[in-house]
N, C-alpha and C positions, 0 to 999 in steps of 0.2 A: 126595086131590089132593096132588101134590107140586110144589114150586116148584124149578125147576132153575136153579142159579146158573151163569152163563156166565163163564168166565175170559177176560178181554180183555187180552192182553199189550201192547196199544198204550196208552201213557200219554197222558193228556189234559193239555192245557195251560190248562184253563179256570179255574184258580184260582192264587192266589199260592202256596198250600201245595203244590200239585202241581208247580209250577215249582221250588220249593225241593227237593222230593224228587227231581226229575230232575237238578238240579245235584249234589245229594249223591250220587246213584247214579252219575252220570258221573265224579265225582271218586273214587269208591270209598270214600267216607267213611260212618261211622255218624253219628248225630245229634250225638254229643259232639264228634267230630272236625270236623264242619262248623261247629258253633257256635264252637269254639275258633279255627278258621282265620279265621272272619269276625268274631271279637271280639264275639260275641253270647251272652247267657246261653242255656244249653242248654234250659232250660224254655221260653223264648220260641220257640226254633226248633221244638220239639215242638208247641207250641200252634199255631204258624203252619201247620205241615204238617197238623195236625188240622183246620184250617179257619178259625182266627181270623185277623183281619187286624191288622197292626201299626198302632199309632197314628201313627207317623211314617214312612209308607211310603217317601217319597223318600229320607230319610236311611238307612234300613235297606237299601233297594235299592242305594244307592251303596256302602255298606259291603260288601255281598255282592259287588257288581260288582268292586270293587277287589281283593278277596281271591280271586275265582274267574275273572275275565276275561270273565264273561258280561255282556251289555249291561244296564245298569240299567233301560232302557226295556223290554226284553224281560222282565226279572224282574217289573216292575210290571204289564205289560199282556199278555204272551204273544205279542206280534207284534214284527216287526223294526222298528227305529227308522226313521222316514221319512227319505228322502234329502233333503239340503238343497236348496232351490230356487235359482234363479239369483240371483246377488248383485245387489242394487239399488245403483245408483250415481247420484250427482247430476251435474248438468251440469259443475260445476267439476272433478270427478274425471275425467269423460269427456274434457274438454279437455286436462287435464294428461297423461293416458295417451296421447292422440292426439299431443300435442306430443313426448312422449318417444319414441314409435314413429317419428315422422318424423325426429327427430334421429338416431336409431340407424340409420335406413335411409340417411342421407347423411353418413357420418363424414368424408369427404374433401372436402366442399364448401368452396370458398374456397381450397383449396391449389393452387399452381401447380406444374406439372411442370418440372423443370430438366433440360435436355438436356446 
């Protein structure tokens, strides 16, 4: 009985290490170059790609994000960052905005035309 290994060229994003490997591959870096660019020890980068999780995930993801341009949320979760919802306002902010809009709509109110 033989076990056939199937090569799957589609990378998966199911782990932190896989996402690091994808970032590194996209940038054309080896592990040493990736670690240097992100100011992270190379041994840590290798461990994370091998499946270990960093102790300070948020700080590490932010450092990698700053160096690579990838979203720190994506680096941590593998999904796109959620879109911000509608901005909540209180009644005072709503009244002030309405007053400003009304004033802008009537800039010449109170002026008399001189013939």
